N, C-alpha and C positions, 0 to 999 in steps of 0.2 A: 598559458603555461602548459607544458607537456605533462601528460599523466605519468605517474611513476610506473616502474616495472611491475608486472603482474605478480601478485603474492600467491605462492602455492596454495592449492585448495584440496580438500578431501570431499568425496561424496558422502552424504549422510542420508539416512532414512529413519522415519519414525511413524508410529501408528496414530491414526486419528479416526475414531468411529469404526474401527475394524478394517480400515484401508491404509495403505502406505503413502506417506508424503515424502517427496524427494527434495533434497536440498544440497547446499554446498557449505562446508565449514572452512573458514579462513582463520589461521592462527598467526599471531605476531611472531616475527622471526626471532626476536630476543625476548625471552620470558624468564621470570624468576618467581616460581610458585604459581598459584592459581590467578587468573586474570579475569576482569569483567568481560562481558560479552554483549554484543548488540545483535538483536534478532530483527531481520528485515523481511517484509512480505510485500508482494506486488500490488499494483493498483488494479483498476477495473479491467477484467479480461486479460490481464497481462501475466507473464511468466518471469521467472527469475533472470532470464537473459536480458530483460528490459533495463539494463544499466544498474541493476541492483548489485551486481558483482563489482562494479566500479566504486560504488559507495563503500562496499564491504572491504575492498582492498585499502581504501584510505583509512578506514577504522583500524585495520590490522597494522598498517604502517604507523599508526599513532599509538600502538601498544595494546589494542583490544582484540579479543576474538570476535568473530562475526559469523552468523549463520543466516543464509538466505534460503527461502523455501518456496515451492510451488503449492498452491492450494489443491485439494482434491478436485478432480475433473479437469485439471489443467496441466500442461507441460509434461514433466516426467513423473508426476504423481498419479496414483491410481484413482479410480472413480468413474462410474458411468451414470448418466450419459456425459459425453465430453462437452466442454464449454459451458457448463452449468454454473452460473454465478448465484450461489445460495448463501445469503448473508449469515444465517445461523451456522451453517457448516463451516464457513470461513472463520467465524469467531471460534468455533471448536478447534479448527486447525491452528489458530494462534495459541490457544491454551495448550494444545498438545506440543507445539514447537517449543514453547517456554519450558514446559515440564521436561522435554527431552534435553534441552540445553543445560538445565540445572543439574542434570546427571552426567554431563560430559567431563571426562578427565581433563584437568588443567583449566577448568572454568570455575570461577567463584559464583555459586548459585545465588548468593545474596546480592550480587551486583549485576543484574540483568537490565539492559535498556531495550526499549522497543522503538523501531523505526518504521514509519509508514508514510506513504505518499499518495495523494489523491484519495481514491476510495479506501485504501488501507490506512491513510492518515486518520480516517474516522475509526477504523477497526482498532487501532492501537489505543485510542482513547477509551473505547468500550472495554478492551482487555485489561487495561490498567485500572479502570474503575472497579473491576471485580477481583483484583489481585494486589493486595497491599504490599507484597514483597517486591513488586517491580520498582527498580531504583530510579529510572528516568525514562522519559518518552520524548521522541522527536516526531512531530506531525507536520509534514511538508505539504504545502498547497492542499490542505485537507478538505475532503467531503465531510461537512459537519451538519448541514441543515437541509433536510429533504424538501420541505415546501419552498425554500428559497431557490434550491437547485431547479425545481420544476418551473418556478416563475422565470428563471433565467433562460430556460429552454424554450418557453413560449407555449401558449395554449394549443396551437395546431400540432406541434411536435409531440407534446404530451398526449394529446388525443390519439395520434397515430401509434405511439408506442404502447398506449394502454390497450388499444384494439389488438395489437400484435401480441401483447402479454396475455390477453384473454384467449387468443387463439392457441398460444403455446400451452397455457394451463389446461385448456379443454383437451388438447391433444394428449397431454401427459395422463389425464384421467382415463383416456381411451387406449393408453399403451402405445401411442405413436412416438416417433422420434421427435426430438425438440425442434421447434420452429426457430431457426437461427436468423439473427440480424447482424449487420456489420457493427463492430465496436465504434469505428470512426468512418465518417464519410464526408463528402463535400456539403457545403451549405445547401439546404433544401432537400437533401436525401433523407431516407429513413434509416437512422443509425443512432447509437447511444450518444455520440458526440459529433456535432456537425458545425462547430464554429470554424471560421476560416483557418485557424492554426491547428485544428484537431488532427486531420489526416496527415499532414506533413510532420507535425510535432510528435505524434504517437509513433509513426513509422521510424522516425529518427532515433527512437530509444533502442532499436534493435541493431545488432551488427549487420553489415551488408551481407545479403544472401541468406540470413537466418529465416527459416520458414515459419514465421509466426502466423497464427490464425486470426484473421479479422472477423471473428464470429462470437456471439454469445447467445445463450438461450433467452428468448424474449420475456419469459415469465417474471424475471426479476424487476421488470418495469412496473409491476403491480405492487412492489415492495419499497422501492427507493423513496417514494414520496413521504413515507411514514418513518423512514430511517434517519434519525437526527442524533448523531453521536454527541453533539454539543450539550445535550441534556444530561449527559453523564459526566461532564467535565468537573463539576463540583465535587465529585467523588474520587477524582484522581489526586491522591495525596502526595505523590512524588513530584519532582520538578518536571514541568511540561514545556517544551519549546515548540511554539507554533510559528511556522514560517509561511507567510502568504505572499502572493503575487498581486499587486494592486490592479493589474489589467486582466485578471483571470476571468475568462469567459466560460470556464468549465465548472469550477467550484467557487461560488461567490465569496469574495474576501470578507464581507461583513460577518458571515458566520464564523470564520476563523478568528476574527477579532473578538467576537462574543465568547468563543471557546476559551481563548487565552485569559479573558477577564473573569470567567467563571471559575477557572481552576485556582485552587488555593495557592499554588506555587507556579502559576503560569508565567511564561516569558514570551514576548512577541517580537518577531523580526519581520519587517516589510521590505519588499523589493519591487522596484518599478519594472514590471515585466509581465509577460503572459504565463499561462499555466505551464507550458512545456519548456519555457526558457531556463528553469531552474536545474534541468538535468544535464545541460551541455554548456561548453564554452566558458567565458569569463564569469558568468553568473553562477555556474556550477562551482567554480573555485571559491566564490564568496559564500555560497550556501554551505558547502562542506566545511569550510573553515569555521563558520559559525557553529556548525554541529559539533565539530571536534572541540572547540573551545567550551561549549556547553557541557559536553561529556567530561572534559577535564575538571570542571568545577563540581561535578555531581557524582562521578564514579570513582 
């Protein structure tokens, strides 16, 4: 199916921790009064150009406002050093984005939904667990279980990433520039994601010719093993749609199933596919249709 015409967008900026985050605001063409809004944040090491705008356009076409944003240290947002994946700061960026959206003209601040995918699929669970005003959450192929993710990566890769993380952390204490690793690489390489589909799948998220940076600061490797958003799922009071890929080699699907089961109003959709298949092609059409149907019932 051909994708619809591009919905006009506006640039937005908001403060998070004294620095400016950059984003895009999409509004539905035909509106009557204030409308619900979906807030979308990127996955691991990604920026808003990684097809977040395509999802946002579909939400706008369905009658919702949508805001996509870059975390601090990435993309068009401020923050030094660059390419720093800091889980606590990214959570703060989510809270700041939601607060900003609630104050936008034409947006109903009581009907805000969160959309996250992969790493941000875990962030939206944590954000909603701490904010009872969130009206709905979509968590797509989510990172939910740190220990399970490490087991899937394998002991050798985990050991190599840990050594790199210690090197980066030590360098930071000495005032050195971050020790950067690739976000994706071929099997056997030293990178955050090295499954056979990782490099081609991640690259395909970006428009042809877009200068995305395949780098992240290695110190986050010391944190991901203890980061398990599934533990917060029982505190998400709003409807939560969890969409998993059964052949996912990046974020183990068992954790996503557990997350949906723990959430008081959890809903689960499963797709026979790999981690990156949900972003493109026919499967994208199924996934976005399920998301819009979910929002239609709960916003």
